[in-house]
N, C-alpha and C positions, 0 to 999 in steps of 0.2 A: 680801562684797557680791554682790547678785544680778546676774547677767549680763543685759544688755539683749538683747531679741529681735533676731534678725538681719533683714536685708532680705527674706530668703526667707519668714520667718514673716509679716511684714507683707504680702508679696505674696500668700501663700495666704489670709490673712484678707480682703484686698481682693477676691480672686477670689470668695470665698464671699459677700461682701456684694453684689458686682455680680450674681452669679448669683441671689441671693435677690431683689434689687430689680428685675431685668430683666423678669419677668412682669408686674409692676405697671406698669412703664414701657411695655411693649409694649401693654398694655390702653389706657393713655392715648394711645399713639401711634395706634392704630387708631381710638380714639374721637375723636381730633382731626382725622380726615380723613373722606372719604366711603368708601363700600364698595369702591371700586376699588383701595384701598391693598393689598388681598390679592392682586390679580391684576396690578397694575402694577409699576413699578420698586421694588425694595427700598430703603428709606430709613429712617434713624433720626432724622430731623428731624420734629418734630411739625408738624401742619398748623394751620389756623386755624378749624376747624369744631367744636371741642369744645363751646363754649357753645351753638351751634346744635343739636348733637346732644343735649346735656343738656336743652334746651328741648323737643325732640321726645320725650324720655323722660317729662317732666312731662305732656305732652299725651296720651301713649299709655296710660300706666298711672296709677292713683292713687298717685303716688310719695310725696307728703307724708303721706297717711294711713298708707300702708304703713311709712314711715320712723318715724312716731310710734308705730305699733303695735310695731315692732321694738324701739324704745327702751323702751317700757313692759314688754314681755315680757323682754327681755334684762336691763334694770336690775333688775326685780323678782326674776327668777330668780337673778341673780348675787348680790344682797344676801342672799336667803334661803339659797342654797347655802353661801355663805361663813359666815354666822352659824350655821346649823344644823349644818353639817359641823364647824365649830370646837367647838361644844358637844358633839357626839357624839364627836369625836376626843379631846377632853379627858376625857370620861367613860371611854372605852375605854382611854386611856393612863394615867390617874392614879387612877381610882376602882376600888375592889375590890367586886364584887358577883357573886352567884351566876349562872353561865351566861355570864359575860363573854366567854370564849374562843369558846364555841359560837355566840353571837350575832354576834360579829365575823366568824367564819368564814362564817356565813350571809350577812352583808352583802357580804363579798368574793365569795362564790360567785355572787351575782346579777350580777356583772360578766360572767360567762360566758354569760348568757342574751341572745340576739340581740334587739335592739329590735323587729324586725319581727314577732316572735312575739306581742308583746303589743298590736299595733295594733288588732285586731278587738275583743277584750274591753275594751280601754281606750276605744275609740270608743263601744261600747255603754254603758259606765259614764258617759261624758260626755253622751251623749244622754239617759240616764236622769236625770241631774242638770239637764238643760235647758241645758247649756253648749255644745252642738254649734253651731259657727259663731261662738262668742264667744272672747275672749282667755283667759278662765279655763281653757278646755280645753287651752291651750298652757302656761299658767303653772303650774297646780296640780300636774300630774304631775311637774314638774321642780323642785319647791321644795327637794328635797334629793337628792343623788346618792350612790351607793355609792363612786364614785371619790373624791368630796370627803371623805367620812368616812375612807376608807383613807388618803388623802393627809395629812390633818390629824392623824390618829392616829399615823402613822409619824413625823411631824415632832415632835409634842409629847412623844413618849416620851423623846427625848434633849434636847429644848430646855428642859424644865423639870425640875429636880431634885425628887424626891419630898419631900425635906426642906423645900423652899421652900413647897410647898402645905401641908404639915403645920404649918409655922411660922405661916402665915397663918391656919389654922384655930385654932391655939392662942391666937393674938392676938385671937380673937373674930370673925373674918370668917366670914360665912355661905358656903355653897358657891358661891352666885351671885357674891358679892363676890370670892371667891378666883379665880373664873374671870375676872371682869371686870378685876381689878387685877393679877393674876399671869399667867394663861394668855393672855389676849387680847393684851397688849403683846408677849409673847414670840412669839406666832404671827403677828405682822403680816407678815413677809416671805413666809411660806408662804401666808397668806391672800391676799396681793396676787397671787401667782402663780396661785392657784386662781381668784381673781376674773377674771383675764385669760383663763384657759383656759375658764371657764364662760361669760364674755361672748362669746367667739369661737364656742363651740359653739352657744349659744343664738341668736346673731346669724346664723349660717350654717345653722341647722337648716332643712331643706326638706321632708322626707318627712311628718312628723307635722303641721305647719301646713297642708300641701297637702291632707291627708286631712280634717282636722277643721274648717278654716276655709272660708268661702265667698268668692266672688269680690269681694264688696262690703266685706269686712273682712280683707284679707290682711296678712301680714307682708311685709317687703321682698323676701325671696328668692322668695316665691310670686308677688309682683307682677312681679319681673324675669323670671320664667319666661314670662310672657305676651308679652314682647318677641320671643321666638323660637318662638312657637307657630304662626306662619303657614307657608305653603309656601315663601316666599322669606324668608330670614333676612338682615336688615341687621346685619352684625356691628359696624359703627360705632355703631349704636344700642344694641345689646346690651352692648358693652364700655363705652359711655358710662354706662349704668346700673350696670354692675359697678364701674366706677371710683368713681362717687358712693357706692355701697354700701360700698366699702372704706375710705373716709375716716374714718368713726367708729371703726373698729377701730384705725386708726393713731393716732387721738387718744387712745384708751384706753392704748395702748402708751406714748405719750409721757407721759401723766399718771402712770402707775404704773411707769414705767421704773426709777426709783431704787429702789423697793421690790423689783422683780424682780432687779436686780443685787445688792442686799443679800442677798436670799434665796439666790441662786446662790453668792455669795462665802462666805456663812455655811456653806452645805453643803460647799463646797470646803475650808474651814478645818477643819471637823469630820472630813472624810474624811482 
């Protein structure tokens, strides 16, 4: 029989949970008070000004439009990255074609290229397409990522036996049906984790949207930057906006939490 974890293990886990949750609670704590909380007496009791500060956020920046833009960008990018990365990962893992190793090595090598190096030529390309200032300029360059392809390829190599794909093809399945009915169900845990990572990265992306979008059509992170652009920074206002922007990410974690745990446990069993 397996030995139950000791109280020390539970204590360590509780400390990690509290340490991870404290920054979010501190943001809510400051957002629920006025700006004097940072210079006054230290307290861990929330105040009663959160909704007033949230209302000021809505009045200061186009929060609802920025929130809708972030949902459109993050949702589209996440769906595309998961689908295309799973397709490419299945091809690299289970299909044999000339140049497969060299092409996969090239995909992985692009991870070493800093994003900042491509901003100027990418902006010129978006301006040439007439997408400067539009959401297409943020969505299209991120429809597939090298990390997503690498992640799904590494997972599908061991998750699907070659014999299972060959049996599906011998039974008359096309390559697309073999992917849809064999590879995609097996890739669900890894795809869920990739979806969460991609959603977080797209939701928190700041540099490229700041460069390519204008002030009338921002994403949420660009809009929140305007809250601290003045000479005097009202931290209760800034952290109220930050707290509101964090809530959708927490909802995504709650929705996909079971798949994430399943993916982690499946990897642990294989290891």
